[in-house]
C-alpha positions as CSV (number, residue, x, y, z in Angstrom):
1,X,3.4,49.6,-45.6
2,X,3.8,47.4,-48.4
3,X,7.1,47.2,-46.5
4,X,6.0,47.6,-43.0
5,X,3.9,44.0,-44.1
6,X,7.0,41.9,-45.8
7,X,9.2,42.3,-43.0
8,X,6.8,41.6,-40.2
9,X,6.0,38.9,-42.3
10,X,9.9,37.7,-42.2
11,X,9.9,38.2,-39.1
12,X,7.2,36.6,-38.4
13,X,8.4,33.1,-40.6
14,X,12.0,34.1,-38.8
15,X,10.7,33.7,-35.2
16,X,8.1,30.7,-36.1
17,X,12.0,28.3,-38.0
18,X,13.6,29.1,-34.7
19,X,10.8,28.0,-32.3
20,X,9.9,24.6,-34.6
21,X,13.8,24.1,-35.1
22,X,14.4,24.3,-31.8
23,X,11.7,22.2,-30.7
24,X,13.4,19.6,-33.9
25,X,17.1,20.0,-32.0
26,X,15.6,19.2,-28.7
27,X,13.4,16.0,-30.2
28,X,16.8,15.0,-31.8
29,X,18.8,15.1,-28.6
30,X,16.4,13.4,-26.5
31,X,16.4,9.8,-29.9
32,X,19.9,10.6,-29.2
33,X,19.9,10.4,-25.1
34,X,17.2,7.5,-25.4
35,X,19.4,5.2,-28.0
36,X,22.7,6.2,-25.6
37,X,21.5,5.3,-22.0
38,X,19.5,2.6,-23.0
39,X,20.1,-1.1,-21.6
40,X,21.2,-3.5,-23.7
41,X,20.1,-7.0,-23.2
42,X,22.7,-9.7,-24.3
43,X,21.3,-12.2,-26.7
44,X,22.7,-14.8,-24.0
45,X,20.4,-13.4,-21.6
46,X,17.4,-13.4,-24.0
47,X,17.4,-17.2,-24.3
48,X,16.2,-20.0,-21.4
49,X,19.2,-22.2,-20.2
50,X,17.8,-25.2,-19.8
51,X,14.7,-26.8,-21.7
52,X,11.7,-26.4,-19.3
53,X,8.4,-25.3,-20.7
54,X,7.9,-23.5,-16.8
55,X,9.3,-20.2,-17.5
56,X,11.2,-19.3,-13.2
57,X,10.4,-15.8,-11.8
58,X,13.5,-13.0,-12.6
59,X,15.0,-11.7,-9.6
60,X,13.6,-8.2,-11.1
61,X,10.3,-9.3,-11.1
62,X,10.7,-11.1,-7.8
63,X,12.6,-7.9,-6.2
64,X,9.3,-5.1,-8.1
65,X,6.2,-8.3,-6.8
66,X,8.3,-7.6,-3.2
67,X,8.3,-4.1,-2.3
68,X,4.7,-3.7,-3.6
69,X,4.2,-6.1,-0.7
70,X,6.2,-4.3,2.2
71,X,4.0,-1.5,0.1
72,X,0.4,-3.0,1.0
73,X,2.2,-4.4,4.1
74,X,3.0,-0.1,5.6
75,X,0.0,0.8,3.8
76,X,-1.9,-1.1,6.0
77,X,0.0,-1.2,9.0
78,X,-0.4,2.9,8.9
79,X,-4.1,3.0,8.0
80,X,-4.5,1.2,11.0
81,X,-2.2,3.9,13.5
82,X,-4.2,6.6,11.9
83,X,-5.4,9.3,14.4
84,X,-7.1,11.5,12.1
85,X,-10.2,12.9,13.0
86,X,-13.2,14.8,10.5
87,X,-12.6,18.5,10.6
88,X,-14.5,20.4,12.3
89,X,-16.3,23.8,11.0
90,X,-13.9,27.0,11.8
91,X,-15.6,29.2,15.1
92,X,-17.2,32.6,13.1
93,X,-14.8,35.1,12.7
94,X,-14.4,37.9,14.8
95,X,-14.2,41.6,12.4
96,X,-11.9,43.8,13.1
97,X,-12.2,47.5,14.2
98,X,-10.5,48.5,10.8
99,X,-12.8,45.6,8.7
100,X,-16.0,47.4,10.5
101,X,-14.4,50.7,9.6
102,X,-14.0,49.7,6.3
103,X,-17.1,48.4,5.8
104,X,-18.8,51.2,7.7
105,X,-17.8,53.7,4.9
106,X,-18.9,51.5,1.9
107,X,-22.0,51.0,3.8
108,X,-22.7,54.9,4.1
109,X,-21.0,56.0,0.9
110,X,-24.2,53.6,-1.0
111,X,-26.7,55.5,0.7
112,X,-27.4,53.1,3.7
113,X,-27.4,54.6,7.0
114,X,-27.7,52.2,9.8
115,X,-31.5,52.9,11.2
116,X,-34.3,51.4,9.4
117,X,-37.4,54.1,8.0
């Protein structure tokens, strides 16, 4: 009995060790891939070329602003052209013969009859 318990604990420890090892391996791979594929800025780009206190907008920020403005304009145009109508309630469903037969059988099994006494 104790050998079965020890064996089961060893199997559990091995399984948990493999799971956590795989998680750590995936984490390590993500760190390495992030470090390899990260965009690196050169030191010349980090310092401004002029001594003026005004900072000119970067092309990337300018393009993000243009994209945001375009998205808002498209959303407003789509909203004005929308032909959405409120949903109406669906018509009542017609009970098929199969459903009627099944319901009748269930009612008769429960002891209910179609007539009131």
